[in-house]
N, C-alpha and C positions, 0 to 999 in steps of 0.2 A: 330506344330502350323503354320498356313498359313501366309506367309509374307504379310506385309501391301501392298507392290507393287502389289501382286497378288489379294488382296482383292479389290483394287480400279481399277483394270485393266479395260479399256473400253470394252464394249460388242458390240458396233456398231459404225458407223462412226460419229454419232451425239455426242458421248461422246469422240471421239478421239481428241487429241490435237496435233497440229503441222503437218508438211509435207503437207502444203496446195498446193504445186506444184504437188502433187500426188492425194490427196483426197479432194481438194477444188472443188467447183462447176464447172462441165464440165471437170475436170481433168481425166487422163486416168484410174487410179486405182479406183476412185469413180464410173466412168461409168461402168467399168468391174464388180464391185460388185453389182451395182444397176441393171445392165442388165444380171447378172449371166453368164458372159462369162467364159468359162472353158479353161484355158491354164496354162502352167508351167512358173514360173518366179523365179527370184532371188532378194532378198532384200539386198542391200549393204549399210551399214552405221556403224557408231561408236556405241559403247554400249549405251543402254538406250534411244534409239530414237524411238522405237515402232515397231521393225521388227517382233517379235513374236506376238504382239497384232494385227498387220495388217494381218498377216498370218491366225490367228484364225478368225478374222472378215470375211475374204474372204471365208474361208472354211465353216463357218456357213452360209454365204449368199448363197452359191451354194448347201447347204444341203448335204455335203459330209461326207463320213466315213473318219475320220482323224486319222492318225498315226504320232506320234511325236517321232523323234529319234535325238540323238546328234551324230554327226560324230566323236566325240572324242572317244566314246565307242562302237558305232554300227559298223556292218560289213556286208558282203554279206549274212550271215545266217539270219540276221534280215530282210533284204529286201526280201529274198527268202521266209521267213515265212509269211510276209505280202501278197506277191503275191499269195501264195498257199491258203490263206483263202478264203472261199466262198464269192462270190461277188454279191452284190445287183445291178442289171443292171440299176436300176432307180437312183442310187446314185454314183457319181464319187468317186474314192478312192484317197484321198490326202495324200501325204507323206510330212510332214514338217521336213526338215533336217537342224537342227541348226549347225552352224559352218561347213558348207559344204566344206569349203576350207581344212578341215582336212582329207577328203576322198582322198586317193591316186589315181593314174591314173587307176590302175586295178579295184578299187572299183567303180570309175566313169564309166569305160567301162562296168562293169556289170550292172550298173543302166540304162545305155543309152537305150537299147532296150525296157524296160518297159515304159520309158517316150515317146519313139518314137511311140510305138503302142497304147498308150493311156491307158495302164493298170494302170499306176500311173500318177497322176497330181503332179508334183514336185514343192514344194516351198522351196527354199533354203534361208538361212540367213547367211550372212558373214560380217566380219569386214575387209576382205582383198579384193583387186581388183580382180573381177571375171576373168578378162582377163589373169591374171597371175596364178590363182589357179584352174580354171575349164577348163577341156580339151575342145578344139575347137568344137568337134563333139557334146558334150552335151550343150555347151554354145550357139551354133547356134539354139538350140531348146528351148531356154529360153529367156524370156524378162528380162532385167535388170532394176530395179528401184533403184535409188540412194536416200537414205534418208539423210537429212541434220541434223546437230546439232540443238537442240531446242533453240529458242531465249529466252532471259531473260523474256520477257512477257509470253511466253508459259510455261516456267519453273515456273513462279509465279502462273499461273493458276493451274498447276498440284500440287504445294505445297498446295494451298488453298483446294484442294480436299481431302487432308489427314485429314482435320478437326482438325488439331492441331494449337494452337495459337502461332504465331511467331510475334515478333515486327518487325518493318521495317528494323532495323539494322541487326537482325539475318537472316531475309529473304534475304536481299541483299548479305550478306556474303555467305549464303548457295548456292545461285544461281551462284555466282562467283566460289565457290569451286567445284560445280558439273560440271561446264563447258559443259552444254548442255546434261548431262546424267541424265535423270529423275529417273532412278532406284537408282542411287547413292544418289540423294537428298532425295528420299523417305526412303531409308534404314537409312540414317543419322538421319532423323526425328524419325523413329521407334526406333532406338537404343538409342538415346538421351532421348526419353520419357520413355523408360524402365529403364535407369540408373538413371535419375535425376528427372523425372516427369515434371519439368519445362523446357521448351525449350527456352533458350536465347543464346546469342552469346558466352558467356563464357562456357556454358555447351556443346554447339556444338563443340567448339574447343577442349575441354577435351575429348569428344567422338572420334573425328577424330584422335588426337594424331599426325599423320603425313599424308601428302598428297602425293600420288603417281601420278606422272605425266603420262599422256597417251603417251606411247612411245614404240617402238619396234626396235630392232637393225637391222632387215633385212626386215621388212614389210613396209606397206604404210606410217606410221607415221615417220619412219626413213628418207624416201625420202622427205616427206612433210616438215619436220623441217630443214633439211640441205638445201633444195631449198629456204625456207624462209630466212635462214641465208645468203646465197649467194645473194639473191635479195635485202636484206637489205643493204649489203655492196655495191652492185652495185648502189643503190639509195642514197648512202652517208647518211644512217640513222644509226649512231653509237649506239644509245640507243636500237633500235630494234635488231641490230646485236648482241649486248652484251646480250640481253634477250634470243635470240635463242641459243647463245653460252652457256649461263648458264643453259638453259633448257636441252640441250643435255648432258652436263657434269653431271648435277644433276640426269639425268635419266640413267646414266651409260654408255654413249657412249664412245668409245675409243678416248681419246684426240688426238692420233696420226692421226686418220682418219680426224678429224676436221682440224688439222694443215696442212695435205697434201692438203685438199681442199682450204685452205687459200693460199698455195703456188701456186696452179693452178690458183686461182683467181688473184693473184698478177701478174702472168705471162701473162695470157690470157686477163683479163679485164682491168687491169691497164696498163701493158706494159710500153711503152716509155713515157707515160704521167707522170709517176713518177718512174724513174728507181730504186730508193732506196726502193720501196715497196717490190720488190722481195727479196732484202737483208734482210729487216726486217722480212718478212714472213719466209724465210729460217732460220733465227736466232731463231724465235719462234718454228719452226718445230724441229730444232736441240735440243732445250731445252726440248721439250716434250719427245724426245728419251733419253736424257741424265739424266733427273731427275726421280728418282723413279725406280721401278721394271718393267721389261717387262712382268711379269706374268699377264695373263688375269684376270681382276677383282681386281688387286692390286691397290688401290687408296690411298696408304699411304701418297703420296706426291701430292695429288690432288690439294691442294691450290696452291702449287708452279707451277704445270702444268697449272692450270687455269689462274694464274697470267701471265705466259709466253704468253699464247694465247691472253689474254686481251691486253697486251702491243703490241703484234704484230698487233692485230686488230686496236687498237687506232693509231698505227704508220702510217697506210696507209688508214685510213677511209675517208679522204678528197681527196684522189687521183682522184676519179671520182666525177664530179659535175653533178647533174641531169640537163638534157637539159630543 
């Protein structure tokens, strides 16, 4: 059965919602589509913001033969098979490679000459920073378009397109839960409608059961969140700092990593402005090591560890005063 997200997928730019910095009037991707410019590019953005949809709209606009692969399961043989197929000289051959960051260096090297000589027009989609995940030789032949999270107003427009009735409270909760991910919102609506028929706040929560925070231990979100945590402390914003602390711990981040960053912050950012800040941070760091198991993924004493980090944070939150 075709998912609802695929049923209501936009077929052209007039139906597309969001990314006005790319597809608004006079913006680069809209001009490229309208003027049928043929070039290879990468779409970089979080899940559910329209990467696949934009790739398909572009490919249809230039009247291309489209091949869709996922880098998770595809390899050199799949690319070799595409290149060996008879080619219509009047139609460009577009390869849409989802999760392109999953291709290793050897696979990207193999792909490079086909992109360079024009045999393939490559459209990559990734949630990771292309500068880190795509080899320089290939990246230099691609334009990178950054897709932004959808705004609450854009999310509301997409929810209305599902043609399911939601009251204001349910819609507001769904928009906050999806956090700019249109696919997640649409899937929640579809699953709730199948389970309960009526879509209200209570039924949405029952369908969700638990919310998984967008996070990764080594990728882009890891560095985004720890950066926001440090900047919140630097700005003497304790509520924001505790939010990012809780978000990291709830997402499975190693508390020792957080504690070490707090020690660095106390030493480098606070320094002599509040000499006891380093003592407090060191104490919180020592507690994180002393309480609970050192085994990865063992969070038996996570409450005690989080409490230690909270107290350390609160102990020196006012050491820096915003100018």
